[in-house]
Each structure stands twice: as C-alpha cells, then as structure tokens.
C-alpha positions in Angstrom: -9.4 28.8 4.0 -11.5 30.1 1.1 -8.8 29.9 -1.6 -8.7 26.1 -1.8 -7.8 23.8 -4.7 -11.4 24.0 -6.1 -11.3 27.8 -5.9 -7.9 27.7 -7.6 -9.3 25.6 -10.5 -12.2 28.1 -11.0 -9.8 31.1 -10.9 -7.5 29.5 -13.5 -10.5 29.0 -15.8 -11.4 32.7 -15.4 -7.8 33.8 -16.1 -7.3 31.5 -19.1 -10.3 32.8 -20.9 -8.9 36.3 -20.9 -5.1 36.0 -20.8 -3.9 33.0 -22.8 -1.7 34.2 -25.6 -1.4 37.7 -24.2 1.8 39.8 -23.9 3.3 40.9 -20.6 3.8 44.6 -21.1 4.6 45.8 -17.6 5.8 44.4 -14.3 5.4 46.2 -10.9 6.0 45.1 -7.4 4.1 47.6 -5.2 4.7 45.8 -2.0 7.1 43.2 -0.5 5.0 40.1 -1.3 2.9 41.2 -4.3 3.6 41.5 -8.0 1.3 43.0 -10.7 1.6 42.0 -14.3 0.0 44.2 -16.9 -1.0 41.8 -19.8 -2.4 42.9 -23.1 -4.7 40.2 -24.5 -7.7 40.3 -26.9 -7.1 44.0 -27.3 -7.4 44.8 -23.6 -4.9 45.6 -20.9 -5.6 43.7 -17.7 -3.8 43.8 -14.3 -3.0 40.4 -12.9 -2.2 40.4 -9.2 0.1 37.7 -7.8 0.2 37.7 -4.0 2.4 35.7 -1.7 1.1 37.6 1.3 1.1 35.3 4.4 -2.6 36.0 5.1 -4.0 37.2 1.8 -2.2 35.0 -0.8 -4.1 34.8 -4.1 -4.0 35.2 -7.9 -6.7 37.5 -9.5 -7.4 40.3 -11.9 -7.6 43.6 -10.1 -9.0 47.0 -10.8 -7.5 48.5 -7.6 -4.9 51.3 -7.9 -1.5 50.4 -6.2 1.3 52.9 -5.3 4.6 51.7 -6.7 7.8 52.4 -4.8 10.2 55.0 -6.2 12.9 52.3 -6.6 11.6 48.8 -7.7 12.7 45.8 -5.6 15.4 43.5 -7.0 12.8 40.7 -7.7 10.8 43.2 -9.7 13.9 44.2 -11.7 14.6 40.6 -12.4 11.1 39.9 -13.6 11.2 42.9 -15.9 14.4 41.5 -17.5 13.0 38.0 -18.0 9.3 38.4 -18.7 8.5 41.9 -19.9 7.6 41.7 -23.6 7.2 37.9 -23.4 4.1 36.0 -24.4 1.9 34.1 -21.8 1.6 30.8 -23.7 -0.4 29.0 -21.1 -1.7 29.2 -17.5 -2.7 26.1 -15.5 -3.2 24.6 -12.1 -0.9 21.9 -10.8 -3.2 18.9 -10.3 -5.7 20.1 -7.6 -3.2 22.0 -5.5 -3.2 25.7 -4.8 -0.4 26.2 -7.3 -0.6 28.1 -10.6 2.0 28.0 -13.3 2.4 30.7 -16.0 4.2 29.4 -19.1 6.1 32.3 -20.6 7.9 32.4 -24.0 10.1 35.1 -25.5 13.5 36.1 -26.8 16.4 36.8 -24.5 18.9 39.6 -24.9 20.9 37.7 -27.6 17.7 36.9 -29.6 17.3 33.2 -28.7 13.9 31.7 -27.8 13.7 31.4 -24.0 11.1 29.6 -21.9 10.3 30.7 -18.3 7.8 29.6 -15.7 6.4 31.8 -13.1 5.0 29.6 -10.4 2.7 30.9 -7.7 2.4 28.7 -4.6 -0.6 29.7 -2.4 0.3 28.1 1.0 -0.5 30.5 3.7 2.6 31.9 5.4 4.7 29.7 3.1 3.3 31.3 -0.1 5.8 32.2 -2.7 6.3 33.4 -6.3 9.1 31.6 -8.1 10.7 32.4 -11.5 12.1 29.3 -13.1 14.3 28.8 -16.3 12.2 26.0 -17.8 14.9 24.4 -20.0 17.2 23.9 -17.0 14.6 23.7 -14.2 16.7 26.2 -12.3 15.3 28.9 -10.0 16.3 32.4 -11.3 14.8 34.1 -8.2 11.8 34.1 -5.9 9.9 36.7 -3.9 10.8 34.9 -0.7 14.1 33.0 -0.2 13.9 29.7 1.7 17.1 27.8 2.6 17.5 24.1 3.5 17.9 25.2 7.1 14.2 26.3 7.0 12.9 23.5 4.7 14.8 20.3 4.5 12.7 19.1 1.5 13.7 21.9 -0.9 15.5 25.3 -1.0 13.9 28.2 -2.9 17.0 30.1 -3.8 18.6 31.4 -7.0 20.6 28.6 -8.7 18.8 25.8 -7.0 16.7 23.3 -9.0 13.0 23.8 -8.6 11.3 21.1 -6.6 7.5 21.0 -6.1 6.2 20.9 -2.5 5.9 17.4 -0.9 2.9 15.5 -2.4 0.0 15.0 0.0 -1.1 11.8 -1.7 -4.8 12.7 -1.5 -7.4 11.6 -4.1 -8.4 13.9 -6.9 -12.1 14.8 -6.3 -12.7 15.4 -10.1 -12.0 11.7 -10.8 -14.3 10.3 -8.2 -17.3 8.0 -8.1 -19.7 7.5 -5.2 -18.2 4.1 -4.4 -14.7 5.7 -4.2 -16.0 8.1 -1.5 -17.7 5.3 0.4 -14.5 3.3 0.5 -12.5 6.2 1.9 -15.0 7.6 4.5 -15.8 5.9 7.8 -19.3 7.1 8.5 -19.3 5.5 11.9 -16.3 7.5 13.1 -18.1 10.9 12.8 -16.5 14.2 11.8 -17.2 13.5 8.2 -16.3 17.0 7.1 -12.8 16.6 8.5 -12.5 13.2 6.8 -13.4 14.8 3.5 -10.6 17.4 3.9 -8.1 14.7 4.9 -8.9 12.3 2.1 -9.5 14.5 -1.0 -7.2 17.1 -2.6 -8.2 20.7 -2.9 -11.0 20.5 -0.4 -11.2 23.2 2.3 -13.1 22.9 5.6 -15.6 25.5 4.3 -16.5 23.4 1.3 -16.6 20.2 3.4 -19.0 21.8 6.0 -21.2 23.0 3.1 -21.4 19.4 1.8 -22.5 18.2 5.2 -25.1 21.0 5.4 -26.5 20.4 1.9 -26.7 16.6 2.6 -29.2 17.2 5.4 -28.9 13.9 7.3 -25.2 13.2 6.6 -25.0 9.5 5.9 -23.8 7.0 3.3 -26.9 7.7 1.2 -26.7 11.5 1.1 -23.1 12.6 1.4 -21.5 10.9 -1.7 -24.1 12.3 -4.2 -24.0 15.8 -2.6 -20.2 15.9 -2.7 -19.9 14.8 -6.3 -22.6 17.2 -7.5 -20.9 20.1 -5.8 -17.5 19.2 -7.2 -19.1 18.9 -10.7 -20.3 22.5 -10.2 -16.7 23.6 -10.0 -15.5 21.4 -12.8 -18.0 22.6 -15.3 -18.1 26.2 -14.1 -21.7 26.6 -15.1 -23.2 27.1 -11.6 -20.5 29.2 -10.1 -21.8 32.3 -8.3 -19.0 34.2 -6.5 -20.3 35.2 -3.1 -19.2 37.0 0.1 -21.0 35.7 3.2 -21.2 38.0 6.3 -22.1 36.1 9.4 -21.3 36.7 13.1 -19.2 39.8 12.4 -16.9 37.9 10.0 -16.8 37.6 6.2 -16.0 34.6 4.1 -16.0 34.2 0.3 -16.4 31.2 -2.0 -17.4 30.0 -5.5 -21.0 30.0 -4.5 -23.1 30.9 -1.4 -22.3 28.9 1.7 -25.7 28.3 3.3 -24.2 26.7 6.4 -22.8 30.0 7.6 -26.4 31.4 7.8 -25.3 35.0 6.9 -26.0 37.9 4.5 -24.9 36.9 1.0 -23.7 39.3 -1.7 -22.9 37.9 -5.2 -20.5 39.2 -7.8 -20.2 38.6 -11.6 -16.6 37.3 -11.4 -14.2 35.8 -8.9 -11.8 38.7 -9.3 -14.4 41.4 -8.6 -15.4 39.4 -5.5 -11.8 39.3 -4.3 -11.3 43.0 -5.0 -14.3 43.7 -2.8 -13.4 41.2 -0.1 -9.8 42.4 0.2 -10.7 46.1 -0.1 -8.7 47.8 2.5 -7.7 44.6 4.3 -4.3 44.0 2.7 -3.6 47.8 2.7 -4.3 48.2 6.4 -2.0 45.2 7.0 0.7 46.9 5.0 0.1 50.2 6.9 0.4 48.3 10.2 3.7 46.9 9.1 5.1 50.2 7.7 3.6 52.5 10.4 3.8 50.2 13.5 6.5 52.4 15.1 4.5 55.6 14.3 1.3 54.2 15.7 3.0 53.0 18.9 4.7 56.4 19.3 1.4 58.3 18.9 -0.4 56.0 21.3 2.4 56.4 23.9 2.4 60.2 23.5 -1.4 60.3 23.9 -1.2 58.1 27.0 1.6 60.2 28.4 -0.4 63.4 28.1 -3.5 61.8 29.6 -1.4 60.8 32.7 0.0 64.3 32.8 -3.5 65.7 32.8 -4.4 63.4 35.8 -1.4 64.6 37.7 -2.1 68.3 36.9 -5.7 67.9 38.0 -4.5 66.5 41.3 -2.2 69.5 41.6 -5.1 71.8 40.7 -7.2 70.2 43.4 -4.4 71.0 45.9 -4.0 74.5 44.5 -7.7 75.2 44.9 -7.1 74.8 48.7 -5.1 78.1 48.6 -7.8 80.0 50.5 -7.9 77.3 53.2 -4.1 77.5 53.7 -4.4 81.3 54.0 -7.2 80.9 56.6 -5.2 78.3 58.6 -2.2 80.7 58.7 -4.1 83.7 59.8 -6.1 81.9 62.5 -3.0 80.2 63.8 -1.2 83.6 63.9 -4.0 85.1 65.9 -3.8 82.2 68.4 -0.1 81.7 68.7 -0.4 82.2 72.5 -2.6 79.1 72.7 -0.3 76.8 70.7 3.0 75.1 71.6 5.6 73.0 69.9 4.7 69.3 70.0 1.0 69.8 69.4 -0.5 67.8 66.5 -3.6 70.1 66.1 -5.3 73.0 67.7 -9.0 74.0 67.9 -9.6 77.7 67.6 -12.5 80.1 67.0 -13.2 80.5 63.2 -13.9 84.2 63.0 -14.4 83.7 59.2 -17.5 81.7 60.1 -20.5 84.0 60.8 -22.0 81.5 63.1 -18.9 81.6 65.3 -18.1 77.9 65.0 -14.8 76.3 66.0 -12.2 74.9 63.5 -9.4 72.3 64.0 -6.0 73.2 62.4 -3.5 70.3 61.8 0.0 71.1 63.1 3.5 69.6 62.6 4.6 68.7 66.1 8.3 69.2 65.1 7.7 72.9 64.3 6.9 75.9 66.5 3.5 77.5 66.3 5.1 80.4 64.3 6.8 77.9 61.9 3.5 76.1 61.4 1.8 79.4 60.5 4.6 80.3 58.1 4.3 76.8 56.5 0.6 77.5 55.7 1.4 81.0 54.3 4.0 79.4 52.0 1.6 76.7 50.9 -1.0 79.5 50.2 1.5 81.5 48.0 2.7 78.4 46.2 -0.9 77.2 45.5 -1.9 80.7 44.3 1.0 80.9 41.9 0.4 77.3 40.6 -3.2 77.8 39.9 -2.8 79.8 36.7 0.2 77.7 35.5 -1.6 74.4 36.1 -4.8 75.5 34.3 -2.6 76.6 31.3 -0.7 73.3 31.4 -3.9 71.2 31.4 -5.2 73.1 28.4 -1.9 72.5 26.5 -2.0 68.7 27.4 -5.6 68.5 26.3 -4.7 70.0 22.9 -1.9 67.3 22.6 -4.3 64.5 23.5 -6.8 65.7 20.9 -4.0 66.0 18.3 -2.6 62.5 18.9 -6.2 61.1 19.0 -6.7 62.6 15.6 -3.4 61.2 14.4 -4.3 57.7 15.6 -7.5 57.8 13.6 -5.5 59.0 10.5 -3.0 56.1 10.9 -5.9 53.6 11.0 -7.5 55.0 7.9 -4.1 55.7 6.1 -2.8 54.2 2.9 1.0 53.4 2.8 1.7 56.8 1.1 -0.2 58.6 3.9 2.1 57.1 6.6 5.1 58.9 5.1 3.3 62.2 5.3 2.3 61.6 9.0 5.9 60.7 9.8 7.1 63.9 8.2 4.5 65.9 10.2 5.9 64.4 13.4 9.4 65.3 12.3 8.4 68.9 11.5 6.6 69.2 14.8 9.7 68.1 16.7 8.1 65.0 18.1 10.5 62.6 16.4 14.0 62.9 14.9 14.6 62.6 11.2 15.9 59.2 10.3 19.7 59.2 10.0 20.2 56.4 7.6 17.6 57.5 5.1 16.6 61.1 5.3 12.9 61.7 4.9 12.0 63.2 1.5 11.0 66.8 1.9 7.5 67.6 0.7 7.1 71.3 1.4 6.7 72.1 -2.3 5.0 68.9 -3.2 1.2 68.9 -3.3 -0.4 66.1 -1.2 -2.2 63.5 -3.2 -5.9 63.6 -2.2 -8.6 61.0 -2.6 -11.2 61.9 -5.2 -14.8 60.7 -5.4 -17.7 61.4 -7.7 -21.2 61.8 -6.3 -24.3 60.2 -8.0 -25.1 63.4 -9.8 -21.5 63.8 -11.1 -20.2 66.3 -8.5 -16.6 66.0 -7.4 -15.9 65.3 -3.7 -12.4 65.4 -2.2 -11.2 63.8 1.0 -8.0 64.6 3.0 -6.8 61.6 5.0 -4.1 63.2 7.2 -3.3 66.6 8.5 -1.1 67.7 5.6 -3.8 66.7 3.2 -6.5 68.4 5.3 -4.6 71.7 5.6 -3.9 71.7 1.8 -7.5 70.8 0.9 -9.2 73.3 3.2 -6.8 76.2 3.2 -5.4 76.2 -0.3 -7.4 74.0 -2.8 -11.0 74.6 -1.8 -12.8 77.7 -3.0 -14.5 80.0 -0.4 -18.1 79.1 -1.4 -17.6 75.4 -1.8 -19.0 73.1 0.9 -16.8 71.7 3.7 -17.7 68.8 6.0 -16.4 67.1 9.1 -17.7 64.8 11.8 -19.0 66.8 14.8 -16.5 66.6 17.7 -15.1 63.4 16.3 -11.5 63.0 14.8 -11.8 62.6 11.1 -11.1 63.8 7.6 -11.8 67.1 6.0 -14.2 66.7 3.1 -14.9 69.3 0.4 -17.7 69.3 -2.2 -16.5 71.1 -5.3 -19.8 72.9 -5.8 -21.3 76.1 -4.4 -24.9 74.7 -4.4 -24.7 70.9 -4.2 -27.8 68.8 -4.2 -29.1 67.2 -0.9 -28.1 63.8 -2.3 -24.5 65.0 -2.9 -24.3 66.5 0.7 -25.6 63.2 2.1 -23.0 61.2 0.1 -20.2 63.6 1.2 -21.4 63.2 4.8 -21.1 59.4 4.3 -17.5 59.9 3.2 -16.8 62.2 6.2 -18.3 59.6 8.6 -16.5 56.7 6.9 -13.1 58.4 7.1 -13.4 59.2 10.8 -13.1 57.5 14.2 -16.8 56.8 14.0 -16.5 54.5 10.9 -18.1 51.5 12.8 -20.8 53.6 14.4 -24.3 54.6 13.4 -26.1 57.9 13.2 -22.9 59.9 13.1 -23.3 63.7 13.3 -21.6 65.4 10.4 -21.3 69.2 10.2 -21.2 71.1 6.9 -20.7 74.7 6.1 -19.1 76.9 3.4 -15.3 76.9 3.3 -15.3 80.7 4.0 -16.6 79.9 7.6 -13.7 77.5 8.3 -10.6 79.2 10.0 -7.3 77.9 11.2 -6.3 79.7 14.4 -2.8 81.2 14.5 -0.3 78.7 15.9 -2.8 75.8 15.9 -1.8 72.2 15.3 -1.7 70.8 11.8 -5.2 69.9 10.6 -7.0 71.9 13.4 -9.7 74.4 12.4 -12.7 76.2 13.9 -15.9 76.8 12.0 -19.4 78.3 12.3 -22.6 78.8 10.4 -22.8 75.0 10.2 -25.7 72.6 9.7 -25.7 69.0 10.9 -26.8 65.8 9.3 -26.8 62.3 10.9 -25.3 59.6 8.8 -24.5 55.9 9.1 -21.2 55.0 7.3 -21.7 52.8 4.2 -18.7 51.1 2.8 -20.6 49.9 -0.3 -21.5 53.6 -1.1 -17.8 54.6 -0.6 -16.7 52.0 -3.1 -19.4 53.1 -5.6 -18.3 56.8 -5.3 -14.7 55.8 -5.7 -15.5 53.8 -8.9 -17.5 56.7 -10.3 
C-alpha cells in the first residue's frame, strides 16, 4: 500500500498549492470509478483525477488523455449540476486518514449560496467518491452505492446522512515524541514494523519496513529517532523525492526512495508526475480487461479451436499419405486371392513392387472374404487420394485463422478502451460474432479510425495503428507511397508509418522501438523489425483485415523501451 496516510498528506500539500481558490470549469467521468475535474487556478487549467478504482484509487493531477463516453454517467451529470462553475474554497486531509475533502462554494439554480463537499475515500476496494450537501450533511450521490446490508456502520446512498468510516483509534504520528513510541512498541515481541502499522495512523507496511531498514539494528535506541525524523520529512515536505522503485519484477512508489527494496530507483519532480508514470497503461489495461473480457475469451477459444482442428487434420493427412500403401495392398491381395480365405487375419505374399523380391504381410478383416478385403483397400486408397488435396487446403485455412486470432489477441492486450469497440466491430463484420441485440454496434465504415501519433527526437511524425481497422486505414489509405512502413518480423504487432520519405537513422530506430513495443514481443529483447517503403506493402485480395505482404525490406534489431515510448508520446 503506497498511497498511505503520509502519502495522502503530501499529495494534499501538492494540490493545495495549485488549486485552492480555483474554479471548477468542467467535470468528466471517463470510466466507471473515475472522475476528472478541470480546475482553473492561478491562470492555468489543471486536470484533477479522482479515482475510486478498487486497485488504483488515488487523487492526483494528470496530464494523460482520457476518452469520455458519448453519454455521461448519472453521477457525472449530477456533479456537473452541483459543482461546475463553483469555487474550490479548500482542500484538506481528514486527520491522517486516506480521505480528502474538497470544500466547494457556489450559487445554486435560484441564486442562493450553496456549500458542497466532495469527499474522496481511498480504501482499496471500498474506495468511494461522495458528494455531500454540507449545510444538511446529506449525501446527494456517490460513485458507488453501499447499503446497510453491505455495511452496517453506514449507508452511502442518496438522501442518507454522511457518516465517516469507523475510527481506528490509532495515534497521530505527527504529534509524537520518542517516549510516546517507546510506550506503544514492545521491542521484545519482535515484528516491530507490524507494530508500527498497528499503533500509528497513516503508516503503511512499506514505510514501516523502511524505518526498520534505516534504523540498522532495530532497537529502542534507533527506531524512535528514525521513525520521527522520517515522519518529519513528510510533515515539512522539504525532503520529499517522489520515487518509483523497480525490484524483483515489481514496481512500488513512495514519497522518497525505499532503500529496503534494493531496486532501481527513478525520481520525479512531483507526486502527480510520478503517479502518471506509475499507472501508465495499468489502469487502462484493467479497464480493457473488464470491457473486452468476453472478446478476449472468444478470440482465445477460436484460436484454440483452430489449433485442435489443425492437429486432427494433420492426423487425417498422415492417414491420407498412406494412399499408395492401400493401393499396393489391394493389388497384391487381388493377385493372391487364390491363397487367401475368409477368417484369415493376415496373409504373407510376394511383394513384386520390391525389386529385391521380399515378402510383405497384409492385414485382413477375418469377417470379410479375400475379395471384400481387397475392395476395402481400394476404397481406402480412393478416399485417401481425394482427401489429400482437401486436407492440405483445410490446414492452410486453419493456419490463417490461427495467425489472425493470434494477432487479435496481441491487439486486445495492447488496446485502449476505444480500440476494443473497433475489434468487436471487426469480428461482427467478419461473421465471427453476432451484433448485439440490445445495443446495436455503432457503424464506423465512414468514420476514420483514431490513430496514435508520436513525434521523433528530430520532429518527424510517426503514426501507429493498434488494431486491424487502424492498420488497414494507416497503410492502405493514409500513408503516402514513399513513406517508411515498419512491422515486427514474423511477430504479431502494429503497423507503424514514418511520415517522411528520407527519415534519419535515429527516427527509424525510434519508430522500430514503437513497432516492437506495440507487438507481441513487448517484453522481449533484440526484436527484429522490418522496414520498407509503403509502395512495397501489398494487401492480397481476400486477405484478413490487417494482413499484408511486403518486400525490399531491411531489418533492425531493437529492444522495446517504455520510457522512450512515453517521451515520443509527450513530444
């Protein structure tokens, strides 16, 4: 838990400096559990993200672009009615809890002064955003509704009085002396970090473990001083250095480097910039998983179904490849009918096909006459001969389907929420799934796909398609014939186009990084990326969406770099 009470305090300090006294100009709710307030303060518009996501709950400034739904949710409409145009008079933390209150003042529809509170509760899966009429302490609405059946202490429902979560009765670390800590910690009992979390409000396990690490030999002489000095860091804000620590394949963030994690540390100028970087793609992939879970499951099942089909067809092909053997058995048996009789299980005859004149054993069905056994082998020969061509064709078709669905799986994993809709439409148009009955999919034949744009270090535009609709539009309609086209070699991925006829080597390398990053090889190293002019890229007639062939290519080997992708996006 990185967003603890101490982190909340530091974040509130960061927000107050920029927002206090600002006007709330716009309210958006791009996703189910998240609200963005555009607030103009000190002559600048800033986006304040309020998230009640069960895994990524937080409050921060954000520079990320969010796609808003065509129809705003009811909670968003209510917020617009009650807070748009209002002044943010104050913003503060509730004691040392992970709770932030926005005090809002404005005039209602009849011109009277109205006071509202927007309360953000950061409590894991119980996180919530609640709008309260301050004068009556009545809940106007919340982003999540909670009844007494779920929480006996309080209900978060419109019309109910707002009640704070149950008090934990922990001690405030900002009002602490060394002797207070010594009275509350049993150093003989061990697990001192856990005791710190249990005794003092706003302390996370991450912070407590860092205290123990910084104390060296954790005892009565070292822990109190270390704990208080680290809390003072947060209280004064002077030594805060927002950091992301990568260790053991996992990332963590905090107000300052956590040395006990023993990982790679990257620092940022503000808490909000750090959170934007930490959550880059994480929350979006989670939303994509929720919105596109049925699509991903369908694509995975179709791919698996075609792989099993190929296995069965190959078994049939193996059988079909025995056609000549069946023919030989039939002819040899016909030539030796006089030597066979009903009831025999096999017969050994001279193999006149063998130049050395060896003998061959022919299996027989004891229930059939010798003539019927010969006819059975001729029938098998004819069936296998006819099946050979059909089976080879069916295997090729199934392999095309496997490649297509493998490519779609990669696109789903790299998709943004808006991309999922286009993938769903593609499957409808391809006849793989039926159009939803309750809510018809919006037709987009005449709507241009929205592509991802990047700018290279030397100012050249690079465009990336992240699904088949976007890839087809980018490569076959938007790109000029002499511009440079890139794609990972024999690996499912995005089409990438450099809007230049003669790009620099650096731009080609950066575009190749984008191609490798938006591919199935995102987590690999030394990924082969082909590049050629768009004129050498062709879409075969009747090919699947997004499928092309190309020649005259050159290949570079690139390791995907998320930091560079972010830099090119910001450019």
